[in-house]
N, C-alpha and C positions, 0 to 999 in steps of 0.2 A: 193568924191566917194560915190556912192549909192549902199550899200551892203545890201542884204536881209539876216538877221540873221538865219532865218529858213533854207534857201537854203544852207548857209554856213555850218551849223551844220549837215544837211542831207548829204551834199557832204563829209564832214569829216567822218561821220559814214559809208558811203559807201566805202570810201577809207580804213578805218580801217578794214572793212570786207574783202576787196581785199587783204590787207596786210596780214591778218591772213591766208587766203587761199593760197596766194603765199608763205608765210613763211613755211607752212606745205609742200607744193610742193617742195620747195627747200630742206627741211630736208629729205624728202623721196628720192629725186634724189641724194642728197649727200650721204646718207646711201647706196643706191644701187650702186653708182659709187665706193665708198670706198670698199664695199664688193667685187665687181667685180674686182677691182684693186688688192686687197689683195689676193684673191683666185688665180688670174692669176699669180701674182708675186710668190706666195707660190709654185704653180705647176712648175714654171720655176726653182725655187731654188731646189725643190725636184728632178728635172731632172738633177741637177749638176751644174747649173749656180751659179755664185756668186750673191750676193744681188745687187751689182752695175750693173752687166750685165743684170740681170733680170729687174731692174728699167729702164735701157736704152732701152731694147728690148720692154718692156711693153709700154713705152711712144711713141714708133714708130710703135706699132702694129695697125692693122686695128681696128677701132672702138674706140680707145682711144681718139683721137682728137674730134670725134663727140660727145662722151659721156661728155667729159670735156666741150665742147662748149655749149652743152645743159644745163649743170649745170650752167655755167657762165651766159648764157642768162637769166635764171630764176633769178639769183642773181641780174642782172642789172634791170630786171622788178621790183623786190622787192625794190631796191633802188629808182627807179623812183616813185613808189607809196609812199614810205616814204617821198620823196621830195614834192610830191603833198599834202600829209598830213600836212607837215610843212608849205607849202604855204597857205593851208586852215587855219591853226592856225594863220598865219600872217594876213589873211583877218579878221578872228574873232577878233583878238586884235585890228585891225584898226577900225572895227565896234564898239567895246567896247569904244575905245578912242573917236570916233566921237559922240557916244550916250552920253557919260559922259560929253563931252564939251557942247553939246546941252542942256543937263539937267542943267548944271551949268549956262549956259547963260539964261535959263528961270527962274532962281531963283531971 
C-alpha cells in the first residue's frame, strides 16, 4: 500500500475540523429542538392536558417529525465524519507500520 503521510495527516485534520463544526451544529439543533419541545409541551399541559396526552399530541404535531429528522440527520453526518477520522487513523497506523518495517529492513 502506497500511503502519503502528509496527505493522511492533512485529511485527518480536515475531518477533525468538520467534526467540530458538525458537533456544534448538532448541539445547537438539539438545544433548539428540546427548547421547542419543552415549551410546546408546557403550553399543552398549562391548557389542561395531562403530561402523557401532551407528549402524544406533541409528537404527532406538525413540525415535530421534521425537526426531529433534521436533528437525527445531523447526528448521522457527525457519525460519518467520526468513522472517516477512524479510517484515517487506520491509514496512519498502516503507514507507520510499513515505514517501521522498511526502516528495520534497511538496518
